[in-house]
C-alpha positions as a printed Julia matrix, in Angstrom:
234×3 Matrix{Float64}:
 -0.2    0.18   0.17
  1.23   3.36  -1.09
  1.31   6.06   1.7
 -0.49   9.01   1.58
  1.83  11.71   0.97
  3.11  13.85   3.87
  1.59  17.59   4.81
  3.84  20.34   5.64
  2.43  24.01   6.72
  5.15  26.73   6.56
  4.17  30.15   7.74
  5.83  33.2    6.79
  5.55  31.32   3.1
  5.8   34.35   0.92
  8.81  35.94   2.12
 12.34  34.47   0.9
 13.1   31.84   3.44
  9.57  30.88   2.69
  9.45  30.12  -1.01
 12.75  28.01  -0.52
 11.16  26.33   2.28
  7.89  25.47   0.47
  9.8   24.24  -2.51
 12.81  21.72  -0.77
  9.27  20.3    0.89
  7.36  20.28  -2.58
 10.26  18.55  -4.82
 10.28  15.83  -1.9
  6.06  15.54  -2.85
  4.61  17.33   0.14
  1.54  18.51  -0.12
  1.77  22.29   0.92
 -0.03  24.71   3.26
  0.89  28.11   2.85
  1.03  30.49   5.33
  1.3   34.53   5.06
 -0.42  37.94   6.22
 -0.02  39.01   2.6
 -2.61  37.41   0.29
 -1.26  39.44  -2.85
  1.92  37.77  -2.1
  1.02  34.42  -1.88
 -0.95  34.81  -5.18
  1.63  35.79  -7.16
  4.15  33.81  -5.57
  2.16  30.09  -5.74
 -0.33  30.88  -8.18
 -3.57  29.03  -7.57
 -4.44  26.01  -5.09
 -4.63  22.43  -6.16
 -5.27  18.79  -4.54
 -1.35  19.56  -3.16
 -1.38  23.03  -2.44
 -3.4   25.61  -0.62
 -2.79  29.15  -0.02
 -4.05  31.19   3.45
 -3.76  34.7    3.99
 -4.06  35.11   7.62
 -3.4   36.82  10.34
 -0.7   34.69  12.75
 -2.24  36.42  16.12
 -5.62  35.84  15.31
 -6.31  32.38  16.93
 -9.9   32.55  15.25
 -8.13  32.9   12.16
 -5.78  29.78  12.6
 -7.97  27.37  14.07
 -9.91  27.78  11.16
 -7.17  28.12   8.38
 -5.41  24.42  10.18
 -9.0   22.94  10.11
 -8.83  23.6    6.03
 -5.85  22.25   5.99
 -6.09  18.89   8.04
 -9.41  18.57   5.95
 -7.93  19.04   2.8
 -4.99  17.06   3.28
 -6.07  14.48   5.94
 -3.9   16.2    8.78
 -1.15  17.81   9.53
  2.61  16.1    9.6
  5.14  19.24   9.68
  4.84  22.87  10.93
  7.69  24.93   9.92
  7.25  28.44  11.65
  9.27  31.11   9.96
  7.05  34.06  10.5
  9.2   36.81  12.5
 10.91  40.03  11.31
 13.92  42.12  12.39
 14.03  45.45  13.99
 16.82  47.26  15.79
 18.34  50.51  16.42
 17.45  51.62  19.88
 19.17  51.07  23.5
 17.48  49.63  25.98
 17.23  52.69  27.88
 15.1   54.15  24.77
 12.99  51.19  23.67
  9.71  51.85  23.17
  6.21  49.76  23.94
  5.68  49.74  20.46
  9.17  48.31  18.84
  8.86  45.7   21.99
  5.45  44.68  21.29
  5.99  44.43  17.6
  8.81  42.03  17.84
  7.08  39.73  20.56
  4.32  40.05  17.95
  5.92  38.76  15.14
  8.72  36.59  17.0
  7.3   34.87  19.7
  3.21  35.33  20.24
  2.35  34.03  16.7
  3.81  30.92  17.77
  1.13  30.51  20.43
 -2.24  30.34  18.1
 -0.43  28.24  15.42
  0.86  25.65  18.13
 -2.73  25.53  20.02
 -4.48  24.92  16.38
 -1.56  22.31  15.37
 -0.16  20.32  18.08
 -3.39  18.5   19.78
 -3.8   16.96  15.8
 -0.22  16.18  16.01
 -0.99  14.26  19.43
 -4.31  12.54  18.32
 -2.03  11.66  15.0
  0.86  10.13  16.95
  3.49  12.27  15.75
  4.51  15.25  14.1
  7.6   17.5   13.22
  7.99  21.35  14.08
 11.01  24.02  13.2
 11.03  27.13  14.38
 13.04  30.38  13.41
 15.65  31.61  15.86
 18.61  33.64  14.91
 22.52  33.34  16.14
 22.45  36.82  17.23
 20.15  35.94  19.73
 22.44  33.94  21.45
 23.39  36.57  23.42
 23.01  40.61  23.64
 23.57  42.91  21.21
 23.83  46.89  21.09
 20.74  48.35  19.92
 19.43  44.88  19.54
 17.8   44.26  23.24
 14.61  43.9   21.73
 14.97  41.87  18.83
 17.37  39.71  21.12
 15.15  38.89  23.73
 12.3   37.95  21.41
 14.44  35.6   19.16
 15.58  34.14  22.73
 12.55  33.88  23.99
 10.97  31.73  20.82
 13.77  30.08  21.32
 13.42  28.9   24.99
 10.04  28.4   24.37
 10.83  25.53  21.21
 12.77  23.91  23.75
  9.94  23.88  26.41
  7.73  22.52  23.52
 10.23  19.66  22.88
 10.2   18.76  26.48
  6.62  18.35  26.74
  5.99  16.77  23.81
  9.02  14.39  22.74
  7.23  11.12  24.43
  3.93  11.99  22.29
  6.1   11.43  19.04
  6.67  14.94  18.14
 10.02  16.59  17.52
 10.38  20.46  18.4
 13.87  21.95  17.15
 15.07  25.38  16.3
 17.28  26.68  13.66
 19.52  29.1   14.35
 20.54  31.02  11.07
 22.88  34.15  10.51
 22.2   36.83   7.97
 20.93  35.18   5.45
 21.2   35.71   1.45
 18.34  37.65   0.4
 18.17  40.79  -2.36
 16.71  42.87   0.87
 19.86  42.48   3.06
 22.2   42.92   0.17
 20.29  46.13  -0.18
 21.01  47.16   3.14
 24.15  45.74   3.44
 26.16  46.32   0.12
 29.75  46.33   1.75
 29.33  43.13   3.06
 30.1   40.17   1.3
 26.82  38.09   0.95
 28.72  34.72  -0.14
 29.73  34.48   3.62
 25.87  34.37   4.52
 23.76  31.13   4.44
 21.48  30.68   1.27
 17.65  30.36   2.08
 18.34  26.77   0.15
 20.86  25.85   2.63
 18.79  26.34   5.83
 15.34  24.94   4.09
 17.8   21.64   3.58
 18.44  22.15   7.51
 14.53  22.32   8.12
 13.91  19.37   5.46
 15.99  17.13   7.5
 14.92  17.76  10.9
 11.39  17.25   9.71
 12.65  13.78   8.32
 12.87  10.36  10.24
 16.37  10.53   9.98
 15.85  13.3   12.81
 13.74  11.17  14.97
 16.21  11.61  17.33
 16.48  14.81  17.93
 14.56  16.82  20.28
 14.9   20.48  21.12
 17.9   21.53  19.04
 18.97  24.88  18.61
 20.75  24.1   15.26
 23.74  27.01  13.77
 23.15  27.27  10.12
 25.59  30.37   9.52
 27.64  29.54   6.36
 30.86  31.09   6.53
 29.97  33.84   8.94
């Protein structure tokens, strides 16, 4: 009997890394559930839906929207096997003593709080199915504080600790939860922001996606609660 194709939810799917991750899973036969706040970008990148692809524009902070989207994915694909939670963002420039509530809330929302509704929708389904894989995206730069990066480092560090806690809670239920820690990702936006840098030293989205595919595979079945540096040559 042929095994049914596995399914993966990718948050932040319209971004550079999201596109690389979706491609990496797609070429391996996964059914793709592609979540992003930007509906126009989703359609521009991925085109129309199909039996093996579902694009869902949503706000990851809206628990009702997220639950409805995951229910739709589970209904179409027969469950959720993998969650790659990529949604997040970067902001720097304020010293800690000058950090505004708006900056802190923005970074905590996109880098930490967005994990909670998608986890609430996905984890019970994985538990009921007897297993699954969850991969989050931390940051090498969040392993310690840096000047004008306090709020960003705090938000990503909190995501990494939350990932470790989820792993401790779920590894006995057949669910592997791990985190990748990229350095600077080689994207057009980062090249434009740092024109004097050497992007050949950075990690490519495709290389980062390959590590995430590994963490979602059976080859990583014994890996739990890891924060894996993926840094290119930096």
